[in-house]
KEZALUM-619268 format. One record per residue: residue in three letters; x, y negated, z of N, C-alpha, C in turn. Coordinates in pm, whole numbers, plus 50000, padded with zeros to 5 digits. Each point is the difference from the previous one (the first is absolute). Example, Ala and Ser with C-alpha at 12.3 -4.5 7.8 and 13.67 -1.06 7.14 Angstrom:
# KEZALUM-619268
res:n.c1:n.c2:n.c3:ca.c1:ca.c2:ca.c3:c.c1:c.c2:c.c3
ALA:51319:50569:50780:49911:49881:50000:50090:49880:50000
SER:49965:49895:49928:50082:49881:50006:49923:49891:50073
END
This chain:
# KEZALUM-619268
res:n.c1:n.c2:n.c3:ca.c1:ca.c2:ca.c3:c.c1:c.c2:c.c3
UNK:50122:52780:48581:49981:49852:50000:50058:49949:50122
UNK:50055:49871:49981:50102:49928:50112:49885:49902:50073
UNK:49995:50012:50119:49928:49896:50098:50056:49878:50001
UNK:49920:49883:49973:50049:49874:50001:49957:49910:50099
UNK:50072:49942:50076:49959:49935:50127:49999:49864:49950
UNK:49909:49908:50062:49982:49848:49978:50085:49920:50116
UNK:50077:49916:49969:50060:49895:50076:49931:49859:49980
UNK:49986:49932:50125:49952:49860:50007:50113:49909:50040
UNK:49997:49898:49933:50092:49878:50068:49881:49916:50023
UNK:49985:49934:50126:49892:49906:50000:50059:49881:50108
UNK:49864:49914:49966:50044:49863:50097:49880:49983:50075
UNK:50024:49992:50134:49899:49961:50093:50026:49849:50033
UNK:49878:49937:50059:50017:49862:50016:49929:49974:50125
UNK:50038:49896:50108:49908:49969:50125:49951:49886:49960
UNK:49892:49949:50100:49919:49889:49985:50096:49875:49973
UNK:50113:50007:50077:50091:49879:49993:50076:49982:49889
UNK:50020:50108:49910:50064:50007:49875:50126:50067:50022
UNK:50038:50099:50097:50110:50077:49996:49996:50118:49890
UNK:50087:50010:49939:49995:50155:49899:50080:50092:50071
UNK:49961:50115:49992:50076:50140:50021:49987:50088:49882
UNK:50126:50018:49963:50019:50110:49867:50021:50144:50043
UNK:49942:50089:49946:50022:50140:50067:49960:50106:49871
UNK:50030:50125:50052:49993:50121:49915:49939:50108:50061
UNK:49910:50077:49932:49921:50108:50071:49959:50085:49863
UNK:49979:50141:50045:49939:50103:49903:49844:50008:50030
UNK:49953:49917:50084:49849:50011:50037:49932:49848:50024
UNK:49975:49951:49899:49974:49866:50019:49892:49969:50078
UNK:49903:50073:50001:49844:49985:50081:50050:50035:50152
UNK:50064:50094:50026:50070:50033:50146:50066:49858:50051
UNK:50110:49979:49946:50080:49893:50023:49932:49873:50031
UNK:49918:49964:49890:49917:49850:50031:49915:50036:50114
UNK:49935:50130:50045:49930:50016:50107:50065:49980:50131
UNK:50119:50047:50012:50108:49984:50081:50025:49856:50027
UNK:50045:49921:49903:50024:49847:50013:49874:49942:50054
UNK:49882:50008:49938:49877:49943:50048:49955:50000:50162
UNK:50031:50137:50053:49973:50045:50108:50107:49983:50102
UNK:50123:49947:49953:50107:49992:50091:50070:50135:50067
UNK:49991:50096:49939:50012:50162:50023:50177:50002:50044
UNK:50063:49929:49946:50158:49993:50026:50045:49866:50064
UNK:50099:50004:50095:50046:49893:50049:50124:49920:49888
UNK:49986:49903:49988:50111:49941:49901:49966:49872:49936
UNK:50065:49949:49870:49978:49891:49954:49831:49990:49976
UNK:49961:50072:49899:49845:49969:49983:49916:49999:50113
UNK:50014:50063:50122:49923:49989:50109:50025:49857:50061
UNK:50123:49980:50004:50049:49867:50070:49937:49864:49946
UNK:50019:50010:49848:49940:49901:49918:49867:49993:49946
UNK:49965:50124:50057:49834:50040:49913:50001:49978:49862
UNK:50081:50074:49942:50003:50028:49854:49899:50087:49964
UNK:49861:49965:49965:49881:50086:49988:49933:49986:49850
UNK:50046:49921:49946:49952:49967:49858:50102:50054:49880
UNK:49945:50076:49926:50074:50091:49888:49958:49885:49880
UNK:50108:49940:49975:50003:49899:49890:50048:50041:49861
UNK:50101:50113:50012:50060:50047:49876:50048:50150:50011
UNK:49986:50092:49895:50074:50125:50006:50035:50036:49833
UNK:50076:50111:49995:50031:50047:49881:50040:50141:50033
UNK:50001:50091:49917:49993:50126:50018:50099:50053:49881
UNK:50083:50122:50040:50110:50070:49929:49996:50138:50039
UNK:50028:50114:49890:50021:50133:50078:50146:50034:50023
UNK:50097:49900:50002:50133:50008:50026:50034:49938:50158
UNK:50024:50065:50084:50046:49956:50140:50109:49906:49971
UNK:50089:50038:49927:50137:49880:49994:49961:49882:49929
UNK:49923:50005:49910:49939:49855:49951:49926:49951:50106
UNK:49922:50054:50089:49930:49942:50073:50066:49912:50120
UNK:50098:50097:50040:50104:49936:50100:50069:49886:49959
UNK:50054:50014:49879:50085:49874:49928:49903:49904:49998
UNK:49876:50017:49961:49912:49877:49980:49980:49925:50120
UNK:49956:50087:50112:49985:49943:50125:50125:49903:50049
UNK:50116:50056:50003:50126:49939:50027:49999:49861:49919
UNK:49985:50020:49848:49994:49889:49925:49896:49864:50043
UNK:49898:50052:50014:49887:49892:50073:50019:49966:50126
UNK:50047:50099:50083:50033:49918:50131:50127:49883:49997
UNK:50061:50022:49906:50129:49896:49988:49962:49895:49924
UNK:49880:49982:49949:49950:49877:49922:49982:49892:50107
UNK:50010:49892:49938:49934:49867:50090:49846:49986:49968
UNK:49951:49932:50098:49868:50021:50038:49926:49943:49867
UNK:50039:49901:49924:49933:49961:49879:50016:50103:49887
UNK:50081:50058:50004:49994:50133:49879:49889:50109:50032
UNK:50018:50028:50157:49872:50103:50031:49872:49927:49965
UNK:49981:49884:50020:49877:49948:49956:49955:49987:49884
UNK:50111:49975:49914:49958:50020:49845:49976:50152:49959
UNK:50050:50090:50075:49985:50136:49966:49853:50041:50030
UNK:49970:49949:50141:49854:50035:50041:49902:49920:49914
UNK:50016:49893:49961:49915:49911:49907:49984:50024:49863
UNK:50091:50109:49957:49980:50048:49868:49867:50089:49992
UNK:49981:50062:50097:49863:50084:50012:49885:49976:50107
UNK:50066:49898:50079:49888:49962:50131:50041:49876:50031
UNK:49953:49890:49906:50007:49891:50012:49940:49927:50126
UNK:49883:50065:50046:49958:49947:50124:50015:50077:50119
UNK:50101:50052:49982:50031:50087:50140:49892:50061:50060
UNK:49921:50063:49925:49900:50094:50069:50049:50120:50060
UNK:49947:50072:50118:50034:50120:50041:49952:50105:49918
UNK:50102:50054:49907:49965:50118:49920:49946:50120:50059
UNK:50014:50028:50142:49947:50116:50048:49864:49984:50030
UNK:49939:49875:49995:49873:49971:50020:49916:50100:49890
UNK:50036:50004:49883:49939:50081:49914:49978:50153:50017
UNK:50088:50052:50094:50001:50120:50052:49898:50059:50087
UNK:49907:49887:50061:49910:50065:50116:49881:50044:49945
END
């Protein structure tokens, strides 16, 4: 039996509306890190602490390509993607508490 790992492409948002697109194999842990500013960088600087979108795949190459694709999109295209499943931009991680 082959072990299958899950990869997540996700979008975090700041209160001021800045988007961050990332990839991880442990979404719960990564969101915790973002919310608690455990790593210096873009999300800490801009306080991107709200999970507004994520998708999953079992293929790392698909996840990496999708992350690059979304990062290169214009803001309005990212907004349309988010609004397909989260029109009110609620923090999806709030459901996990």
